[in-house]
N, C-alpha and C positions, 0 to 999 in steps of 0.2 A: 789643552782641547788642541784639533788641528785644527788650522783655519785656513778656508782657502779666498785667495782674493785676485780680482781681475784688475787688469792694469791698460790704460791705454796711454801712450807718449806719441810727442813729436820728437825722431829723432835728428832733428838738422843739429842742434847743438851740444851735440852730446859722440865722446870721442869711444864710440861704440855703447854693447850693454856690457859687457863683461868688465868688475874692476882692473883697474890699473893704476901703478902708484904713480900721483901728481895730476892727476886727470880727470875731467868731470866725463862721469857713465849712468845709463840707467840705470844696472844696479848700484851704483854707488850713493844714489841720490833715495833711493828704496831703502835702501839700509839704515841709513841717516834716518829717514822720517820714520819706518816701522821703531825703532828704538830711541827718540823721542819720544812720540807718540805710547809705547806700550811699558815705557820706562825703565828696559832693560833693554841685553843683546839678546837677538836670536837669531837662530840659523837658516837661512830663508832660504827653498827650493824652486826653484825657475822651470820650468814649461819649457826652455829650454832659450839660444841668445841670438839676438841680430847682429848686425854688421852696423859697421857706423854711418848715419846718415836715413837707416830705417827706419821708421814708423810703427805702431803697434794698436788697432783699434781692439785687442783679447789677447793680450798677452796673460799669462797666469803665476802663481805662487803660491807656496804654501810656506806655515812655520806654526810652531806650538808655542803656544803662553797659556796662561791662565786669569788674562785679561777681565778686569769687568766693566770694560767697555760694552755696552749693548753694540750684538754684532751688527744689526740693521742701521746702526748708527757708527759704527766702524770705518768708513770709507770716508765719508763727511771728517771725521775727527783724524785721519792719517793723511787727509788733504791739507791740511792747518799748517802742515810739518814736510810739504811735498814742496816742489819748485811749479810753475807756471805751467810746463813742459811736458806732466806728469804726473796723471791723477787715477784715485782709484775707485773705481764705477765699480763694484760688488764684491760680496762677502757673506763666506756662509759655514758651516761647520760640516765638517767631512771627517769621514772615520780615520783612525788614529795611524791605521798603515797605507792611509793615501799618499801620494809622491805626485808634486806637479810634473814633471817629469818625465818620469818611468812608467807611470798609469796613463797617459798621452796616448789615447789610438790614433788620430790623425790631426793633423795640421793642414791651416788653411790661410794661403798668399795669395795678396792679388797685387797686381803691377800696373799702374797709371798711365795711360799715353795719352797725350792732348793732341791731335794732329791739326795743326793749324799751322798755317804761314806766319802768324804775329805771337808773340806768345802772352800771358796774360798775365798780368802781374798777380794777382790773387792764386796763382796757383806756384807759385814761390815755392822753390823747396816741397810743394806736395804731390807733381807730376814730371813727367819727364816731358817738356816739349821737345815733338819731333815735328820739323815743318815738311815733310818727306811723304806722297805718296806712298800707300802701301795695302798689300792687297791679302785680307783678311781671310778669303779662302787656303791662298797659297799657304800662311801663318796653321790655319787650322791641322792640314794634310802634313807637313816638314814634325808639326808638335809631336802629332799622332803616330811618330814613331818611337816617342820616349816616354809614352804607356807602358805601366810593367814594371819587372824587374829587370837592371840592367847594371854595367859597370859604367857609371855617369864619372869618370876619371878626368876628358875631354872637356868636363862641363864643372869643373874642381879650382878654386882659385887656390892662388899659391899660397904658399906655409899653411895649410889645413891638416889639422893631425890627426887621423882618424884609421883607424882597424883597414877601414877597405872603403871601396867606393861604389861601393852595391848598394842602388838606393831604388825604393818601388812605389812610381807614380800613382794615383791611383785614378787623377782622373786632372784633365787640364781643359778649361774650357775658355774659347774669345767669343769674346761680347762686344758688340759696336753698340753703341750711345752718342750715337750726333759725331762731335770733335771727339769726343774719347774711345779708346779699346781700353777695354778692359780684360786684363790673363790670368784666369783664375790658377790655382794649382793643389790640389789636395796632395797628400802623403805622410807617411809617420812622422819621414825626416829627410833632410836633406844635407847636403854639400855646402860647406864655404862659398857661397857667390854662386852657386850654384842654376838659382833660379834668374838673375841677374847674365849669367855667361849666356844663360839659353835662352832670355828675349832677347840682346845683343845680337844671337844666330838667329834668330827667328825674324830680326825686322829688316836684317839682309836679304833674307827669301822674300819676305814681303815686301822689300823693295824691286826686285826684280832683278838683284848683285849675285845671288847664289841662286840654281837648284832647288827644289823640294827635294832631290834625295839627298844636298848638302846635311842635313841633321842627319840623317842615318851613316852617311859615313864615316860624317865626326864622331858619331858615337860609337862605329866600331872602332877606329883606329885607336884611342883610349890615350890621346893623347891632348894636352891643352893648344898647343897652338892647331890643332884639326878645326878649331871652334870659331865662334866668331870672336868679338868685343864686348866686354862687359858693360853693360847698361848702368846707369846713372843710379843711387842708389835711394835717391828722391821720389823715386813712384814705388817703391815697395812698400807693402803693408802687411805684417804679422793681422788677419783679420780672425782668426778664432783657432781654438783649440779644442779638439774634442776629446772627453773623456766617457 
């Protein structure tokens, strides 16, 4: 049977998601945990990969197994074989032809910014501590240039291996909540470091260091040096995947 699981993890102490030789990765820990639980090696298909330091509230993966473990108890049993910074929070049986990556329609990411002159120790590795005043409305206007299908080469991280840099952003929301600023991104797929580079650029605009049109100009130039800095990974969360 084909089983879909929902996964959460704290990306702080992982060397990224994808398996790498001699490095601790999310994929590596999950694969080991599943093998111990199921008493067999299984091929696992993930919805996507997150960069080093990025967290997940809603990562998904599917695999084929004839396990006799009750599907309702499976997350609990798998968690016995996982480290504390990775957890399976749901499981269900899906059609045999379901694929966690290829059947994904949309992915939602959230970037968390804590706007305060004083850092909050409880937010360590959980949010971007940003001690400057920013204008959310300037950021909204700038980010609106990115909605739709565009060539996002200017917002692609170094070392990305892709067929092309054209992506479609369905939605970007800027949400104010006290000292916190949340930026939500919805799209079918993103480029390496894309959201974090967009955030770094938007923050410069929000601070008044750049004009609002700078976002549009950076997009049109299609060169990485045309955009702003890459925001830290600690503020980024994969929130959910829509199927």
